mmCIF file of the C-alpha atoms, coordinates in Angstrom:
data_MODEL
# 
_entry.id   MODEL 
# 
loop_
_atom_site.group_PDB 
_atom_site.id 
_atom_site.type_symbol 
_atom_site.label_atom_id 
_atom_site.label_alt_id 
_atom_site.label_comp_id 
_atom_site.label_asym_id 
_atom_site.label_entity_id 
_atom_site.label_seq_id 
_atom_site.pdbx_PDB_ins_code 
_atom_site.Cartn_x 
_atom_site.Cartn_y 
_atom_site.Cartn_z 
_atom_site.occupancy 
_atom_site.B_iso_or_equiv 
_atom_site.pdbx_formal_charge 
_atom_site.auth_seq_id 
_atom_site.auth_comp_id 
_atom_site.auth_asym_id 
_atom_site.auth_atom_id 
_atom_site.pdbx_PDB_model_num 
ATOM 1   C CA . MET A 1 1   ? 90.821  86.360  67.207  1.00 0.00 ? 1   MET A CA 1 
ATOM 2   C CA . GLY A 1 2   ? 92.145  88.753  65.368  1.00 0.00 ? 2   GLY A CA 1 
ATOM 3   C CA . ILE A 1 3   ? 95.560  89.008  63.721  1.00 0.00 ? 3   ILE A CA 1 
ATOM 4   C CA . ALA A 1 4   ? 96.351  91.670  66.669  1.00 0.00 ? 4   ALA A CA 1 
ATOM 5   C CA . ALA A 1 5   ? 95.177  89.918  69.220  1.00 0.00 ? 5   ALA A CA 1 
ATOM 6   C CA . ARG A 1 6   ? 97.300  86.579  67.785  1.00 0.00 ? 6   ARG A CA 1 
ATOM 7   C CA . LEU A 1 7   ? 100.727 87.712  66.666  1.00 0.00 ? 7   LEU A CA 1 
ATOM 8   C CA . ASP A 1 8   ? 100.322 89.976  71.057  1.00 0.00 ? 8   ASP A CA 1 
ATOM 9   C CA . GLU A 1 9   ? 100.066 86.308  71.725  1.00 0.00 ? 9   GLU A CA 1 
ATOM 10  C CA . MET A 1 10  ? 103.651 86.185  69.917  1.00 0.00 ? 10  MET A CA 1 
ATOM 11  C CA . GLY A 1 11  ? 105.264 88.240  71.390  1.00 0.00 ? 11  GLY A CA 1 
ATOM 12  C CA . LYS A 1 12  ? 107.526 91.465  70.078  1.00 0.00 ? 12  LYS A CA 1 
ATOM 13  C CA . PRO A 1 13  ? 109.054 89.617  67.607  1.00 0.00 ? 13  PRO A CA 1 
ATOM 14  C CA . ALA A 1 14  ? 105.998 88.771  65.995  1.00 0.00 ? 14  ALA A CA 1 
ATOM 15  C CA . TRP A 1 15  ? 105.195 92.329  65.477  1.00 0.00 ? 15  TRP A CA 1 
ATOM 16  C CA . ILE A 1 16  ? 108.648 93.265  64.637  1.00 0.00 ? 16  ILE A CA 1 
ATOM 17  C CA . GLY A 1 17  ? 108.769 90.350  61.281  1.00 0.00 ? 17  GLY A CA 1 
ATOM 18  C CA . LEU A 1 18  ? 105.325 90.885  60.187  1.00 0.00 ? 18  LEU A CA 1 
ATOM 19  C CA . LEU A 1 19  ? 106.395 94.637  60.260  1.00 0.00 ? 19  LEU A CA 1 
ATOM 20  C CA . VAL A 1 20  ? 109.822 94.175  58.220  1.00 0.00 ? 20  VAL A CA 1 
ATOM 21  C CA . LEU A 1 21  ? 107.945 91.888  55.895  1.00 0.00 ? 21  LEU A CA 1 
ATOM 22  C CA . SER A 1 22  ? 105.524 94.225  55.667  1.00 0.00 ? 22  SER A CA 1 
ATOM 23  C CA . PHE A 1 23  ? 108.205 97.451  54.568  1.00 0.00 ? 23  PHE A CA 1 
ATOM 24  C CA . VAL A 1 24  ? 110.175 93.971  51.873  1.00 0.00 ? 24  VAL A CA 1 
ATOM 25  C CA . LEU A 1 25  ? 106.957 93.854  49.854  1.00 0.00 ? 25  LEU A CA 1 
ATOM 26  C CA . PHE A 1 26  ? 105.218 96.908  50.104  1.00 0.00 ? 26  PHE A CA 1 
ATOM 27  C CA . TRP A 1 27  ? 107.420 99.841  52.288  1.00 0.00 ? 27  TRP A CA 1 
ATOM 28  C CA . PRO A 1 28  ? 104.050 101.829 52.380  1.00 0.00 ? 28  PRO A CA 1 
ATOM 29  C CA . LEU A 1 29  ? 102.345 98.903  54.712  1.00 0.00 ? 29  LEU A CA 1 
ATOM 30  C CA . GLY A 1 30  ? 105.357 99.227  56.497  1.00 0.00 ? 30  GLY A CA 1 
ATOM 31  C CA . LEU A 1 31  ? 104.728 102.644 57.708  1.00 0.00 ? 31  LEU A CA 1 
ATOM 32  C CA . ALA A 1 32  ? 101.479 102.773 58.022  1.00 0.00 ? 32  ALA A CA 1 
ATOM 33  C CA . LEU A 1 33  ? 102.206 99.052  60.054  1.00 0.00 ? 33  LEU A CA 1 
ATOM 34  C CA . LEU A 1 34  ? 105.740 101.535 61.856  1.00 0.00 ? 34  LEU A CA 1 
ATOM 35  C CA . ALA A 1 35  ? 102.505 103.636 62.607  1.00 0.00 ? 35  ALA A CA 1 
ATOM 36  C CA . PHE A 1 36  ? 99.765  101.346 63.688  1.00 0.00 ? 36  PHE A CA 1 
ATOM 37  C CA . LEU A 1 37  ? 102.803 99.546  66.423  1.00 0.00 ? 37  LEU A CA 1 
ATOM 38  C CA . ILE A 1 38  ? 103.946 103.376 67.573  1.00 0.00 ? 38  ILE A CA 1 
ATOM 39  C CA . TRP A 1 39  ? 99.712  104.644 68.334  1.00 0.00 ? 39  TRP A CA 1 
ATOM 40  C CA . SER A 1 40  ? 98.760  101.165 70.178  1.00 0.00 ? 40  SER A CA 1 
ATOM 41  C CA . GLY A 1 41  ? 102.118 101.122 72.002  1.00 0.00 ? 41  GLY A CA 1 
ATOM 42  C CA . ARG A 1 42  ? 102.121 97.790  71.434  1.00 0.00 ? 42  ARG A CA 1 
ATOM 43  C CA . MET A 1 43  ? 106.447 98.576  70.899  1.00 0.00 ? 43  MET A CA 1 
ATOM 44  C CA . GLY A 1 44  ? 106.820 99.811  75.082  1.00 0.00 ? 44  GLY A CA 1 
ATOM 45  C CA . CYS A 1 45  ? 110.169 100.835 74.828  1.00 0.00 ? 45  CYS A CA 1 
ATOM 46  C CA . TRP A 1 46  ? 108.739 105.324 74.590  1.00 0.00 ? 46  TRP A CA 1 
ATOM 47  C CA . LYS A 1 47  ? 106.443 103.974 77.954  1.00 0.00 ? 47  LYS A CA 1 
ATOM 48  C CA . HIS A 1 48  ? 109.375 104.270 80.097  1.00 0.00 ? 48  HIS A CA 1 
ATOM 49  C CA . ALA A 1 49  ? 111.235 106.571 78.429  1.00 0.00 ? 49  ALA A CA 1 
ATOM 50  C CA . GLY A 1 50  ? 113.651 104.432 76.731  1.00 0.00 ? 50  GLY A CA 1 
ATOM 51  C CA . HIS A 1 51  ? 114.287 102.739 79.627  1.00 0.00 ? 51  HIS A CA 1 
ATOM 52  C CA . GLY A 1 52  ? 113.314 98.677  80.423  1.00 0.00 ? 52  GLY A CA 1 
ATOM 53  C CA . ARG A 1 53  ? 113.211 97.060  83.997  1.00 0.00 ? 53  ARG A CA 1 
ATOM 54  C CA . TRP A 1 54  ? 116.685 96.408  84.210  1.00 0.00 ? 54  TRP A CA 1 
ATOM 55  C CA . HIS A 1 55  ? 117.468 100.439 83.886  1.00 0.00 ? 55  HIS A CA 1 
ATOM 56  C CA . ASP A 1 56  ? 113.962 100.821 86.898  1.00 0.00 ? 56  ASP A CA 1 
ATOM 57  C CA . ARG A 1 57  ? 115.812 97.050  88.670  1.00 0.00 ? 57  ARG A CA 1 
ATOM 58  C CA . MET A 1 58  ? 118.828 99.122  90.040  1.00 0.00 ? 58  MET A CA 1 
ATOM 59  C CA . HIS A 1 59  ? 117.871 103.172 90.035  1.00 0.00 ? 59  HIS A CA 1 
ATOM 60  C CA . SER A 1 60  ? 115.438 101.492 92.643  1.00 0.00 ? 60  SER A CA 1 
ATOM 61  C CA . ALA A 1 61  ? 117.781 101.021 95.163  1.00 0.00 ? 61  ALA A CA 1 
ATOM 62  C CA . PRO A 1 62  ? 120.689 102.894 94.023  1.00 0.00 ? 62  PRO A CA 1 
ATOM 63  C CA . GLY A 1 63  ? 123.971 101.665 95.958  1.00 0.00 ? 63  GLY A CA 1 
ATOM 64  C CA . ARG A 1 64  ? 123.009 97.963  96.121  1.00 0.00 ? 64  ARG A CA 1 
ATOM 65  C CA . TRP A 1 65  ? 121.474 96.037  92.634  1.00 0.00 ? 65  TRP A CA 1 
ATOM 66  C CA . TYR A 1 66  ? 123.793 93.956  93.252  1.00 0.00 ? 66  TYR A CA 1 
ATOM 67  C CA . ARG A 1 67  ? 122.096 92.867  96.450  1.00 0.00 ? 67  ARG A CA 1 
ATOM 68  C CA . MET A 1 68  ? 119.355 91.597  93.107  1.00 0.00 ? 68  MET A CA 1 
ATOM 69  C CA . GLN A 1 69  ? 121.706 89.191  92.160  1.00 0.00 ? 69  GLN A CA 1 
ATOM 70  C CA . GLN A 1 70  ? 121.277 85.340  93.268  1.00 0.00 ? 70  GLN A CA 1 
ATOM 71  C CA . SER A 1 71  ? 125.023 83.806  95.747  1.00 0.00 ? 71  SER A CA 1 
ATOM 72  C CA . SER A 1 72  ? 126.912 81.953  93.988  1.00 0.00 ? 72  SER A CA 1 
ATOM 73  C CA . GLY A 1 73  ? 126.915 78.266  95.533  1.00 0.00 ? 73  GLY A CA 1 
ATOM 74  C CA . ASN A 1 74  ? 130.034 79.603  97.610  1.00 0.00 ? 74  ASN A CA 1 
ATOM 75  C CA . ARG A 1 75  ? 129.767 81.197  100.738 1.00 0.00 ? 75  ARG A CA 1 
ATOM 76  C CA . ALA A 1 76  ? 133.263 82.419  101.401 1.00 0.00 ? 76  ALA A CA 1 
ATOM 77  C CA . PHE A 1 77  ? 133.041 84.034  98.182  1.00 0.00 ? 77  PHE A CA 1 
ATOM 78  C CA . ASP A 1 78  ? 129.761 86.008  98.130  1.00 0.00 ? 78  ASP A CA 1 
ATOM 79  C CA . GLU A 1 79  ? 131.244 87.059  102.009 1.00 0.00 ? 79  GLU A CA 1 
ATOM 80  C CA . TYR A 1 80  ? 134.441 88.523  100.028 1.00 0.00 ? 80  TYR A CA 1 
ATOM 81  C CA . ARG A 1 81  ? 131.145 89.512  97.585  1.00 0.00 ? 81  ARG A CA 1 
ATOM 82  C CA . GLU A 1 82  ? 129.511 91.649  99.458  1.00 0.00 ? 82  GLU A CA 1 
ATOM 83  C CA . GLU A 1 83  ? 132.828 92.598  102.126 1.00 0.00 ? 83  GLU A CA 1 
ATOM 84  C CA . THR A 1 84  ? 134.418 94.073  98.732  1.00 0.00 ? 84  THR A CA 1 
ATOM 85  C CA . LEU A 1 85  ? 130.765 95.587  97.965  1.00 0.00 ? 85  LEU A CA 1 
ATOM 86  C CA . ARG A 1 86  ? 131.074 97.333  100.581 1.00 0.00 ? 86  ARG A CA 1 
ATOM 87  C CA . ARG A 1 87  ? 134.499 99.256  100.462 1.00 0.00 ? 87  ARG A CA 1 
ATOM 88  C CA . LEU A 1 88  ? 133.794 100.388 97.418  1.00 0.00 ? 88  LEU A CA 1 
ATOM 89  C CA . GLU A 1 89  ? 130.780 102.006 98.977  1.00 0.00 ? 89  GLU A CA 1 
ATOM 90  C CA . GLU A 1 90  ? 132.825 103.324 101.923 1.00 0.00 ? 90  GLU A CA 1 
ATOM 91  C CA . GLU A 1 91  ? 135.454 104.336 99.667  1.00 0.00 ? 91  GLU A CA 1 
ATOM 92  C CA . GLN A 1 92  ? 132.964 106.099 97.142  1.00 0.00 ? 92  GLN A CA 1 
ATOM 93  C CA . ARG A 1 93  ? 131.528 107.841 99.758  1.00 0.00 ? 93  ARG A CA 1 
ATOM 94  C CA . GLU A 1 94  ? 134.929 109.716 100.961 1.00 0.00 ? 94  GLU A CA 1 
ATOM 95  C CA . PHE A 1 95  ? 136.214 110.642 97.874  1.00 0.00 ? 95  PHE A CA 1 
ATOM 96  C CA . LYS A 1 96  ? 131.941 112.043 97.209  1.00 0.00 ? 96  LYS A CA 1 
ATOM 97  C CA . GLU A 1 97  ? 133.185 113.978 100.318 1.00 0.00 ? 97  GLU A CA 1 
ATOM 98  C CA . PHE A 1 98  ? 137.105 115.000 99.667  1.00 0.00 ? 98  PHE A CA 1 
ATOM 99  C CA . LEU A 1 99  ? 135.535 116.330 96.677  1.00 0.00 ? 99  LEU A CA 1 
ATOM 100 C CA . ASP A 1 100 ? 133.005 118.577 98.173  1.00 0.00 ? 100 ASP A CA 1 
ATOM 101 C CA . ARG A 1 101 ? 135.407 119.640 100.298 1.00 0.00 ? 101 ARG A CA 1 
ATOM 102 C CA . LEU A 1 102 ? 137.597 120.747 97.980  1.00 0.00 ? 102 LEU A CA 1 
ATOM 103 C CA . ARG A 1 103 ? 135.296 122.850 95.660  1.00 0.00 ? 103 ARG A CA 1 
ATOM 104 C CA . HIS A 1 104 ? 134.185 123.925 99.464  1.00 0.00 ? 104 HIS A CA 1 
ATOM 105 C CA . ALA A 1 105 ? 137.317 125.319 99.285  1.00 0.00 ? 105 ALA A CA 1 
ATOM 106 C CA . LYS A 1 106 ? 138.253 125.943 95.826  1.00 0.00 ? 106 LYS A CA 1 
ATOM 107 C CA . ASP A 1 107 ? 134.853 128.374 96.138  1.00 0.00 ? 107 ASP A CA 1 
ATOM 108 C CA . LYS A 1 108 ? 136.055 130.423 99.054  1.00 0.00 ? 108 LYS A CA 1 
ATOM 109 C CA . ALA A 1 109 ? 139.305 131.154 98.144  1.00 0.00 ? 109 ALA A CA 1 
ATOM 110 C CA . GLU A 1 110 ? 137.988 132.505 94.924  1.00 0.00 ? 110 GLU A CA 1 
ATOM 111 C CA . PHE A 1 111 ? 135.101 134.462 97.020  1.00 0.00 ? 111 PHE A CA 1 
ATOM 112 C CA . ASP A 1 112 ? 138.416 135.234 99.875  1.00 0.00 ? 112 ASP A CA 1 
ATOM 113 C CA . GLN A 1 113 ? 140.444 136.852 96.408  1.00 0.00 ? 113 GLN A CA 1 
ATOM 114 C CA . PHE A 1 114 ? 137.041 138.677 95.524  1.00 0.00 ? 114 PHE A CA 1 
ATOM 115 C CA . MET A 1 115 ? 136.502 140.329 98.415  1.00 0.00 ? 115 MET A CA 1 
ATOM 116 C CA . ALA A 1 116 ? 140.349 141.836 98.607  1.00 0.00 ? 116 ALA A CA 1 
ATOM 117 C CA . GLU A 1 117 ? 140.175 143.647 95.061  1.00 0.00 ? 117 GLU A CA 1 
ATOM 118 C CA . ARG A 1 118 ? 136.982 145.279 95.450  1.00 0.00 ? 118 ARG A CA 1 
ATOM 119 C CA . ALA A 1 119 ? 138.743 146.476 98.927  1.00 0.00 ? 119 ALA A CA 1 
ATOM 120 C CA . GLN A 1 120 ? 141.381 147.889 97.145  1.00 0.00 ? 120 GLN A CA 1 
ATOM 121 C CA . ARG A 1 121 ? 139.365 149.529 94.243  1.00 0.00 ? 121 ARG A CA 1 
ATOM 122 C CA . PRO A 1 122 ? 139.285 152.710 94.599  1.00 0.00 ? 122 PRO A CA 1 
ATOM 123 C CA . ALA A 1 123 ? 135.634 154.345 96.307  1.00 0.00 ? 123 ALA A CA 1 
ATOM 124 C CA . PRO A 1 124 ? 133.692 156.138 94.373  1.00 0.00 ? 124 PRO A CA 1 
ATOM 125 C CA . GLU A 1 125 ? 133.739 159.386 94.343  1.00 0.00 ? 125 GLU A CA 1 
ATOM 126 C CA . SER A 1 126 ? 130.300 161.095 95.577  1.00 0.00 ? 126 SER A CA 1 
ATOM 127 C CA . GLN A 1 127 ? 128.387 163.443 93.923  1.00 0.00 ? 127 GLN A CA 1 
ATOM 128 C CA . VAL A 1 128 ? 126.516 165.779 96.266  1.00 0.00 ? 128 VAL A CA 1 
# 
């Protein structure tokens, strides 16, 4: 079994430790090891555009990330938490709808103002 396979079995901390040690002992060796780790993808932080398992979990079911949580063991508290989170989601949805209506009203007012200003402009004289 090679050195790389043994370090893979130990996990990322072993690779990081070896990387730090190689920089301390001889910095060109550290750079070479760093290039190897990046090229081989062993660190894995570049595989998912910097997103880890928590990001993937939270965005797999938007708005329902709290459902992953296990029960606290207190049924009354779990029901209270569920109801509170449901209410907050409803308020968030209503607020987004309010903002959409507000933006629409603002856009309509700006458009109406533009049309009024356009109607007040003198018509260009046509050259015949």
